[in-house]
C-alpha positions, 0 to 999 in steps of 0.5 A, a space after each residue: 465421542 471424544 473429549 480432553 483428559 486433563 492430568 496434572 502432567 498432560 492433556 490428551 485427546 481421548 475417546 469416551 467409550 461409555 458415559 453415565 452419571 457416575 463415571 466413564 469408560 475411556 480409550 486413551 493413547 497414555 494411560 493415567 495411573 490408577 488413582 490419579 485425579 483427572 479432568 474430562 472436558 468438553 466445550 461445555 462441561 468439565 467433570 472431575 474424577 479419579 482413575 478407578 482402573 487402567 488396562 490395554 489403553 483403556 481406563 475407568 473414571 468415577 467421577 467426583 460427584 454424580 453428574 445430572 442425567 440431563 447433562 450426560 443426555 446433552 453431551 451424548 445428543 451433541 456429540 452426534 452419529 452413533 451416540 445420538 442413535 444409542 441415546 434414542 436406543 437406551 431410552 427406548 429400553 428404559 435403560 435410564 429408569 434404573 438410575 433413579 432420580 438425580 
């Protein structure tokens, strides 16, 4: 799924490879520096965080606060295609149960 990655200096369209209540794995054109404060932006949600690692056009963002599971699910569901299938697969396997109550 795609989103906008907003930094102090730029906004770029990126691909979100993974999304959880605690953070996200991103595929980006221009890597932000480790430790940079960023915002992941979708039409209905903005999630602030810090770049935890960055290498080879990929980076990991740790969110500033835990994102409710219902919001993560909604973003995945509304992104359509493979991501909706992934959500159904994760639910069937019970993968979300490890996250506990939020």
